[in-house]
N, C-alpha and C positions, 0 to 999 in steps of 0.2 A: 206137496211133501211126499217124498218116496215112502212107500209102505214099510220098508225096513226101519226108517227113521221114526216113523209114527209108532211102530211097535215098540221100539226102544224107548221113546219118550213116554209112552203109556206105561211101560214096565218101570221106568224111573219114578214116575208120579206115584204108582202103587207102592213102591219100596219107600219112598219119602212119607207116604201116608202111614205105612206100618211102623217105621222106626220113630215117627213123631207122635205115635199113638192118637192120630187125628180120628175124629169120628166122622168127619166129612171128607170124601176123597178130594185130593188136590186136582184142580182143573188144569188140563194141559195148557190151555191159553195163558194161564197165570204163571206158568213155568218158562215160556219161551222168551219173553222180553228180558226178565232178569238173566237168563242164560246168555243171551246175545250181549247184553250190557257187560257182563262179566268177561266175555270173550273179548269184546273190543277193548276193555280197560286193560287187559293183560296182553294184548297183541303188540309185540315189540315193533313189527314192521309198520303197523298202522301208526304207532306213536312217532316213529321216525319220520314217516311221510307227513304227518301233521306238523311236526317241528320244521321240516324242510319247506313245506308250503307256507308256513307262517313267517319265514325269513324273507326279507325283501331281496329282489333279484339284484345282483351286482350291477351297478351303473356302468354303461358302456362308455369308453372314452370318447370325448367329442373330437371330431375331426376339424382340423383348421385348414383353410386354404382352398 
């Protein structure tokens, strides 16, 4: 993970801990999976690609003769 992303993620966890009045700091590892899940759930390009992949390919016309 790039250092800048790590610093931002750490800062994000600290802010969430403060605004949530948590007594135990939020672990970075506990943030990553829900953030990625949310990103994928709201990614329109991914949803479109999944829909297109789920559709059967059009049948090619059979050749006679």
